[in-house]
C-alpha positions in Angstrom: -40.1 -21.9 -24.0 -42.7 -24.2 -25.5 -41.4 -27.3 -23.5 -39.3 -28.1 -20.7 -36.7 -30.5 -20.7 -35.6 -31.8 -17.6 -32.6 -34.6 -16.5 -32.7 -35.9 -13.3 -28.9 -36.3 -12.6 -29.8 -38.9 -10.2 -30.9 -41.3 -12.5 -28.3 -40.2 -15.4 -25.3 -43.1 -16.4 -23.7 -40.8 -18.5 -24.4 -42.5 -21.1 -24.9 -39.7 -24.2 -26.9 -41.4 -26.3 -29.2 -38.7 -25.2 -26.7 -35.7 -26.8 -26.3 -37.7 -30.0 -30.3 -37.8 -30.9 -31.0 -34.6 -30.1 -31.1 -32.8 -33.3 -31.6 -29.4 -31.4 -28.7 -29.4 -29.4 -30.4 -29.2 -25.9 -28.5 -31.3 -24.1 -24.9 -31.4 -23.2 -22.9 -33.1 -20.2 -21.9 -31.6 -17.5 -20.0 -33.8 -14.5 -20.6 -36.9 -16.7 -24.1 -36.5 -16.3 -26.6 -35.4 -19.0 -28.0 -31.5 -18.4 -30.5 -29.5 -20.7 -28.0 -26.6 -21.1 -30.7 -24.6 -24.0 -34.0 -25.7 -23.0 -35.4 -23.1 -25.0 -34.5 -24.9 -28.5 -36.1 -28.0 -27.4 -39.0 -28.8 -30.5 -40.4 -31.5 -28.1 -39.7 -34.4 -30.5 -39.0 -36.3 -27.6 -35.9 -38.3 -28.9 -33.6 -38.1 -25.8 -36.7 -39.2 -23.8 -37.4 -42.3 -26.0 -33.4 -43.1 -25.9 -33.0 -43.0 -22.4 -32.7 -46.2 -20.6 -32.4 -45.1 -17.2 -36.1 -42.9 -18.1 -33.9 -39.5 -17.1 -35.7 -37.3 -19.1 -38.8 -35.8 -19.5 -40.4 -33.0 -22.1 -43.0 -31.2 -20.9 -45.2 -29.2 -22.6 -45.8 -25.8 -21.3 -47.9 -24.8 -24.3 -51.2 -23.2 -23.7 -54.1 -26.0 -23.9 -57.3 -24.3 -25.4 -60.5 -25.3 -24.2 -62.7 -27.2 -27.1 -64.7 -23.8 -26.7 -61.7 -21.9 -28.1 -60.5 -24.5 -30.9 
């Protein structure tokens, strides 16, 4: 899993716009709120973050960061 998608259900208003822009189907609705149902499918494009007016979604890059020495 290279990216971790999280939805703050307290902030989510259930508009479903994030579901519409997610090209990999990571998000789905549960109890009227967005939920990261398939987080392993996230490619890190952050389209869901950009479209969320409530700021309820975060996408964290969990890949190992190489130092400048290693690069």
